[in-house]
Every structure is written in C-alpha cells, then in structure tokens.
N, C-alpha and C positions, 0 to 999 in steps of 0.2 A: 853395342852394335858391332862388336868385333867379329861375330860369327855371321854377319849379314853379307851376302854376296855383293861384290863391288858395284855391279849394275843396279841392284836394288837400292844400295846406299845412295847412288847418284839420283835415282828416281825419287827417293825420300827427300833428299835435299832440294830437288827441283820442285816437288810438291809443296814444300814449306815456303819456298820463294814465291811460287804462284799464289799460295794462300795469303801471304802477307800483302802481295801486290793488289789482289782483288778485294781484300778486306778493307782497304783504305778508300775504295771507290764508293760513291754515292749515286743513287738513281732517283730521278724525279717521278711524280705521278705520271701515268696511272700505276706505276709500281708502288705497292703498299708495303711489301716485305721482301727481303733478300736473305736467303739462307746460304751460308758457306760451310758445307759439311767437312771440308778439309780442316776446319777449325774445331767445331763441336763434336765431330765424329772422327777426329784425327787418329785415335788409338786403333780403330778398326781399319781405317784406310792404310795406316802404316803397316799393319799386319798383312793386308792384301798385297802391298808392294814387297814386303819382306818375303812372303811365301811364294809369290808368283812372278816377281819381277827379276828373277835371277837368270842371267845369261842372255845370249842373243836369241831373238825371235824371228821366225820367217814371215809372220803375218801380224800386223797390229791393226785391230779394229778400233775405230774412233767414233764415239757417239757424240751427241750434241751437248747436253747438259743434264744435271740430275732430274729425275722424275720425283714427284712428291711422295711416293710410297716406296721408293727404292733408295737411290744414293742419298737423297735428302734425309732419309731416316738413319742410314747406317754407314754412309761414306764409301760404299762399294759401287763401282760403275754398274748400272743396270741392276742394282742390288735388291732384287726381289728377296724378301726375307727368307723364305724356305730354301731357295736355291743357295743363298749365301751361307746360311747356317748349316743345312743338311748336306749340300754337295761340296761347297768350297770349304766348309769346316771353320768358318770365321765366327768370332764372337768378340765381345768386349763392351766396355761402358760407352755410352753415348750421352753427351751433354745437351745443352740447349742453344739455339741461335741467340744472337744478341737481342733480337726482338722477335718474339714468337707470334706467328699468325694463328689466332684462335681457330680459324677455319682449317688450318693445316698443322695440327700439333705434331711435334717430333716425339715419337714413342720408342725409337730405336728398334731393337729386336722384338719388342712387344707390339709393334704396329700390326693391327689385325687386317689391314688392307693388303692386297697383292698387287705388285707392280707388274702389269700384264706384259709390258715390253721386256722386262727382265726375265719373267717366267718363260717367255717364248725364246729369248736369246740363249739363256743358260740351258734351257731345256733341249734346244737343238744341239748344243755342244756336248751335253751329257749323253744324249742319244747317239751321237756320232762317235765320241771318244771314250765314253765309259767313266773315266776317272779324270779329276782335275790335272793330275800329273801328266796324263797323255795329252790333254788339250794344251796346257801351258808349256809343254816341251817346245812347241813351235809357235804358239799364239799368245797374244796379250790383248786385253780390253781396257780402253781408257776413255774418258770423256774429254772433249775439247775444252769446254767451259765448266768450271767447278761450281758455279753459282746457280741456285734455283730462284726464279723470280715469280712473284705472285701479284695479281691484281685482285685483292680480296681472296675469295676462294678459287680463283681461276689461275691456272698455270700460264705464265708468259714465257715464251722462248726468246733467247737472246737476239735472234734475227729481227724481232719486233721492236727492239729498243731504237730510239732515235740515233742518228749517225754520230752525234757529238758524244753520246754515252757509249756507243759501241766501240769507238776508235781506241780508247785506252784499254778497254776490256780485250778487244781482239789482239792488240799488241802484246799484252801479257800472256794471253793464251797461245798465240803464235810462238812466242819465245819458249814457252814451256813445251809445246809440241816438238819444236826443233830439238830441244835437249832430249826429250823422250826418244825420238827417232834416232838421233846420233848415238844414244846409249844402247838401244836395243838392236840397231842396225838391221831392220827388216828388209826383205825383198819387196814386200807389199804393204801398202797402207790402204785399208778398206774403210771407207766412210759408211756408217750406218745411217742411211738417208742422204738426200741430195746436199743439204746444207753442210753436213759434216765433211762430205767429200770435197765440196767447194773450198771450205776453210783449210782442209789439209793440203789441197793442191796449191792454194795461194801461199800458205805458210812455208811449204817445203819445196815448191816447184824448182827453185833455183839453187837449193842448198843440199839436196839429198838425192842419191842415186836409187830411187825407189820407183816402183810402179804403183799406180793408183787404180782403185776399183771402188765399187759401190754395191751395197745390198739394200733391199727394201727395208725401210724402218719397220720394226715390229709393233708400232703403236696401234692400239685398238681404234684410234681415230682414223686409221687408214683402211678404207674398204678392201683394198688389195691385200693388206696384211691379214685381214679377217677371213680371207678365202684360201687359207693354207700357207701361212707365212713360212714355216720351216721348209716346206717343199720349194717355195719360190726362192728363198735365200740359198738353199742348197743348189738349185739349178744355176743361180747366178755365180756362185763360187766355183762350181764345176765348169761353167762356161768360161770363166776367166782363167781356168787352169790352175787355180789355187788348191782345190781339192780334187782328188781323183774320183771318177764315177764309181759308185758302189751299188750293190744290189738293193732293191727296194726294202725299206724298213731298217736299213743300217744307220 
C-alpha cells in the first residue's frame, strides 16, 4: 500500500472499520438477508478507493445504500456493471455473502442485470466530464450505508428498519461519513435523494464546514427520475452553483 495516496489509505482504513462494525449487526424479520459488499467485494471496493479517493475533492455525492444489481454485486457505489467496468476501468474477484439470497444471487461482473440508478448517475458524469480522471479530480461518490437489505426478493432500504435496529447502524455510518468528509475536505456534500441528504446533514452539521445540497435520486421507481433524470440533476447542480451552466448536450 506504499504507493497509495494518503487520503485513499485513510478511506480504505475507514471502510474496513465500517465493514467490521456493520458485519456484527443482526436484523430481525421482515429482513431475510443482509449483504455486506465491503466484505465479499472488498477487492473491487478497495481498488475504487485507491484509484479515485486520492486528494481533496470539491464535491462529495452521498447515496443511500447498495442497489441489488450495482454495489451489491461488485462493491462500487451505484456500481452498474458496464459503467464500472468500461468507464471506471474496475475489475476483480467477488466472493459471496455470508448467506446468499436465492432470489438475489451475487454474480459479480457477470451479473446480467443493469442497475438503472447507476447507469443514470455514471452516465451523466461520463457525458459531462468525458473521463473518470476529469470527474474525480473534484468529485467523489460514496454510499452512506454499505449494507443491502432484502425481504425475500424485495429490496428494503435502511430507512424502513425499526428504530432499535437503525440506531447502531446510523451511528456507525455517521462516524464513517465524518471520517470521509474530514479526509476529502469538500466544499459540498450532495445527497442523492432526500434521505441521504438528511443523514449527511445530521451526521455532519455540527462538525464540518461544508454546504449541503440534494439531487433527485435516479431510481426508476421515481416518476420524476423517469422524465429526464440527467437534465433534472444537472439543473439542480447548476442551480446550487456547483456546476457551471454549459451548452445543451454537454
């Protein structure tokens, strides 16, 4: 790890700490399965941090938690397979969760399903910046919670957990986010969706000199996101003053 940038090394250590903390947690029904991709997809996640977590960032985007066909498959935030492989240039072995959900198998980079949220998010960044180097020069993408929760074949988001189960999870995720932001020292923390912005504000409000913003979540479950998500998110980022206005199609 001697060639790894110091900020990336700090992020790697913080991710390991978070992984250990959440791996010890247990969740009651209706949760049937819990996936921790920081464990079984650690090699790919580490490469993401090594490659893109170097140096200070102006903007940190914070998502909610892994999607079943994205980060839950390969350990990359919003990790739609084609985007992670072909644009971010990531690859590597992926293991298996402690208990595999037969309705949501982990197939790593062989997963045939596309994570629409990740396709939209990384697609916007690719269209806007062209190369990962140009995007990550000032930006970073992270997930607030590293765990994916399932009720059978249905995805459960962490905000739906009972308060007694949320409390230790949120404490661990808050601590990790504070380390992430203290390390990357951004001017802006942008929640991808309402809940991520709320969690970032609560975790960081008294401890970091950052400004908070929000963009529409790119989930296909959102009717608004299905009516031109990239355009809507771009308008929001331009409106916040994070991105300059550019000509149409840029």
